[in-house]
C-alpha positions, 0 to 999 in steps of 0.5 A: 542437103544444101548448106543453107538448110543444114545451117538453119537446122543447126541454129535451132539446137546449137548456139549460133549453129556452130560449135566454135564461134569463128566457124559461123562466118559472121566475120565475113558474112554468108553461110558456113560450109558443112563438110562431109569428107576430106582427102589430101588437100581437099574438102567436099561440102554437103552439096558435093563441091570440092575445095582446096583447103588452107584451114587444115582443121585450124592446123592439125592436118600437116600431112593432109586429110585422112592420111592412110597411115594415120587412118590405119593407126586409128582403126587399129587402136579403136579395134582394141579400145575406145578409152581405158582411163588408165595408163598405156604404153603408147602414152609413154611412147608419145611423151618420149617422142615429144621429149626427143623432138623438143629438148626443153621437154623433160617431163610431159603431161598429156591432156585433151586440148590446147586450151587445157594445156595452157590453162594448166601451164598458168596454174603450174607457173603460179604454183611453182613460183608462188606468184599471181601475175601472168603476162600475155600479149594483145592479140595472142590467143591461148584458149578460152580459160578465164585468165587468158581471155583478156584482149585475146585473138582468134574468134574473140578478136574476129567478133570484136570482143577482146574479153569475154562476159563471165570472166570476173574482173578479179580474174582479169586483173591478174593478167597483164597485157602488153603489145606483141614485139614491144621490147621496151614496154616489156622491160619497163613492166619487169622493172616495176613488177618483175618479182610479182610475175609468175609467168609470161605466155606467148605465141612465139609466132603469133597465129591468132591475129593473123600471122605475125613474126617475132621481131629480132631479139623479142623472144630472146629478151623475154627469155632473159627477163624471165630468167632474171626475175624468176618468172617462167617463160611459157611458149604456146606452141599449140599452133607452131609445134611441128609447123614452123620447124621439127622442134617448133618455134623454140628450135627455129629461134633458139629459145629454151622455155620453162614450159611448152604447150602443144596441141593440133599436130600432135593429135593428128586431127583428134583431140589431144594436147600436151604440157611439158617443160623443166623436170622440177616445174613439171613435178609440181603437178599431182600426184607428185606435187600440189598443183592439181590437174586431171582428165578422164580422156587424157591420153586417149588411146585413139588420139595417141595413136593418131599422134604417134602415126603423124609424128612418125611421118613428120620426122621424115627427112626434108618433109617440113622443108618441102611443105615450107617451100610450098607455102612460100610458093603460095605467098609469093604467087599471091603477092605477084597476082595482087601487084598485077591487079594493083591491089594493096596486099602483102603476104608472108610464111614461116614453115607451113604457116602463112598470112595474107594481109590487105595492107602494104607490108606484113604487120609487126603488131596487133595495132598494125594488124588492125590497119588491114582492110577487112572489107577487102579481105571479106570480098576476097574470101568469098571470091575465092570460096566461089572458085573452090578455095577454102580460106579461114573465114576471118581476116585474123587467122593464119593459114596452113599448107600441108604435105598434100598440097602440090604444084597443081593445088598452088597453080589452081589457087593462084588462078582463083586469086587472079580472078578474085583480085580483079574484083577488088580493083 
């Protein structure tokens, strides 16, 4: 069937024809691709066309699609049971592995999504400190919980709705929003209201307003201010976990948070999230403490099996370093092609994440992200799509490289980019 036909059919029964807003292509125009299968670095749509994939299911597919070891683990788990709603030994194995790889995790609670993890993290921060205020940063997206949909990134940024209808003003008022990488503004807030702040949640490397790296000293300053005031530092590593380093961004930058939220890679492509951190904080969760959290499918055996298999491969020596080298090869190649074409463009990568920007230098803040030429991005996106390269359908999303991407895929991508940049002159 044609993608257009499938989209028309979907819109008759699904709001907007999609089950997550950014998939709708409204930011870039055109018809979303309906995919039927995937393997390694490639996707095939309903019309049988193959694409080099740099979305990676929005981050989970660090090994590439349908890795044989992960598929085998899922098949074996599914043959035993689809769900128990009861403890399993594998849940403990996954929690142990996460604690081993991220030393800041002294206790872990498995959940079913990154949104659920961040929602629980802010509830836990309030329950532990007895305070109400949560601090976040403009353009950072932490899922669609009410308290976090205030000047959010990702799809909320793409569609120009930094907040959401249905979020009570009273709820939004308990979330204070600062500029990412603005250390002076952060210090001023803590001087004024530090004793009222329950926690600060941040993407240590922002990936939901495109890729924005933390300025030197920014994360360190966050850690210091939270420690001094008694607020909890929450690192949202749903995207960066096992992407920017084996121990996440906290390992790369040497920051020890009080709480960490995880998702994407730890589920190997299946719905799985996690919340972890200091023992005394985590033990405020029910059944040990007064902060309630529950989930029928938490620790689902199939998702846990996929996560365990993925992490077993991710820890292989130099795997992440090799993917990081591939990502760097991609971004440097794109920059070279843009310069040859005379197009204002910049790019950067960290770990297996990358950002492309139609401005003269990588942005350091939300305000600088908004200076990017969105029209140029949209034209570039469609030119690349026509040549079989699938990028995120939004100028405000990071891209992802996997272990399955090799020189052949990078060369093909750069050839496509050469033609795409030529159309932007």
